[in-house]
C-alpha positions in Angstrom: 0.0 0.0 0.0 1.3 3.4 -1.0 1.8 5.9 1.7 0.0 9.3 1.3 2.1 12.4 1.4 1.4 14.8 4.2 -0.7 17.7 3.0 1.4 20.2 5.0 4.8 19.1 3.7 6.5 20.7 0.7 8.0 18.5 -1.9 11.8 19.0 -2.4 12.9 21.3 -5.1 16.1 20.5 -7.1 17.9 23.2 -5.1 16.9 21.4 -1.8 18.1 18.1 -3.2 21.5 19.7 -4.0 21.7 21.1 -0.5 20.9 17.7 0.9 23.5 16.1 -1.3 26.1 18.5 0.1 24.8 18.0 3.6 24.1 21.8 4.0 21.4 22.5 6.6 18.5 24.6 5.5 14.8 25.4 6.2 12.2 25.1 3.5 10.0 28.2 3.1 6.9 29.1 1.1 6.7 32.9 0.6 3.6 34.8 -0.8 3.9 35.8 -4.5 1.8 37.3 -7.2 1.9 37.8 -10.9 2.1 41.3 -12.2 2.1 41.8 -16.0 3.1 38.2 -16.5 6.1 38.6 -14.1 6.1 36.7 -10.8 7.2 38.6 -7.7 7.1 38.4 -4.0 4.1 40.0 -2.3 6.2 42.3 -0.2 3.3 43.7 1.8 2.3 40.2 2.8 5.7 39.1 4.1 6.1 38.2 7.7 9.9 37.8 7.3 12.2 40.8 7.6 13.0 42.1 4.1 16.7 42.4 4.9 16.8 38.7 5.5 15.4 37.8 2.0 17.9 38.0 -0.8 17.0 38.3 -4.5 19.2 36.6 -7.2 19.8 38.9 -10.1 21.3 38.0 -13.5 23.5 40.6 -15.1 26.1 40.6 -17.8 29.5 42.2 -17.9 31.3 43.6 -20.9 34.3 41.3 -20.1 33.0 38.3 -18.2 29.5 37.7 -19.7 26.9 36.6 -17.2 27.3 37.5 -13.6 25.0 36.6 -10.7 24.4 39.1 -7.9 22.7 38.1 -4.6 21.4 41.2 -2.7 18.9 41.9 0.0 15.3 42.6 -1.0 15.5 46.1 0.4 18.6 46.9 -1.6 19.5 47.4 -5.2 22.6 46.4 -7.1 25.1 49.2 -7.5 26.3 48.6 -11.1 29.6 50.5 -10.6 30.5 48.5 -7.5 29.6 45.2 -9.1 31.6 46.0 -12.3 34.6 46.8 -10.1 34.2 43.6 -8.0 33.8 41.5 -11.1 36.6 42.9 -13.2 34.3 44.6 -15.7 34.1 48.1 -17.0 30.3 48.0 -17.3 27.5 45.6 -16.2 23.8 45.6 -16.9 20.8 43.5 -16.3 20.1 40.6 -18.6 16.9 41.4 -20.6 13.9 39.5 -19.2 13.3 37.9 -22.6 16.8 36.3 -22.4 16.6 35.3 -18.7 15.5 31.7 -19.0 17.9 31.0 -21.9 20.8 32.4 -19.8 20.1 31.1 -16.3 17.5 28.3 -16.8 15.1 30.1 -14.4 12.2 32.4 -15.0 12.0 35.8 -13.2 11.2 35.3 -9.6 12.8 31.8 -9.4 16.4 32.5 -10.1 18.6 30.9 -7.4 22.3 31.0 -6.9 22.4 27.3 -6.1 20.6 26.1 -9.2 22.5 28.6 -11.5 25.8 27.4 -10.1 24.8 23.8 -10.6 24.2 24.3 -14.3 26.6 27.2 -15.0 29.5 26.8 -12.6 31.5 29.3 -14.7 29.1 32.2 -13.9 30.7 34.3 -11.2 28.4 34.8 -8.2 28.7 37.8 -5.9 26.9 38.0 -2.6 26.3 41.4 -0.9 29.0 41.8 1.8 26.4 42.6 4.5 25.2 38.9 4.3 28.6 37.7 5.5 27.9 38.3 9.2 24.2 37.4 9.2 23.3 34.0 10.9 21.1 33.1 7.9 19.7 34.5 4.7 16.8 33.4 2.5 17.2 32.7 -1.3 14.9 31.2 -3.9 14.9 27.4 -4.1 14.2 27.6 -7.9 10.5 27.7 -7.9 8.3 30.7 -7.7 7.1 31.2 -4.1 9.6 28.7 -2.7 12.8 29.6 -0.8 15.4 28.2 1.5 16.9 29.7 4.6 20.6 28.8 5.2 23.9 30.2 6.5 25.5 32.7 4.1 28.9 31.0 4.5 27.5 27.7 3.5 25.9 29.3 0.4 29.1 31.1 -0.6 31.1 27.9 -0.2 28.6 25.8 -2.3 28.4 28.3 -5.2 32.0 29.5 -5.1 30.5 32.9 -4.2 32.4 36.1 -3.4 31.3 38.5 -0.7 31.6 42.0 -2.0 30.2 45.5 -1.5 27.8 45.4 -4.5 24.5 46.9 -3.2 23.0 50.0 -1.7 19.7 50.6 0.1 16.7 51.4 -2.1 
């Protein structure tokens, strides 16, 4: 007889399976989201988690390096000049939305440093320096509305990420 899955448990995403494989502790989270003009985004007003703890994964491109991944707090924005300097580029810019899935493998709202590193280990990943001293941070687990909470140092080690001053408050 087949066992029924618990209604309250979340199935594992690919990112969570990668974290399990590397024995990295994490907590599964489901965050509220909405679709606005065919683009998925967090429902910021409905969040019960502190915004500075939630990090967004942004895909950019540099004039010398090609794709670059930036992981910055939800209440911050990427400082292009600082990211260009940290990544060895003269200029960086966002990857157009129409090219996002082809570049990272994830749609807007689901980009995750863990999943991107798994499929594109040559993409440099930069994590906002202020995450370095935080006990945990929250990043997408590769599906819209799904996230994982883990230690920043564990994330950086897994994705060969570099902590750098790349963001500024909105």
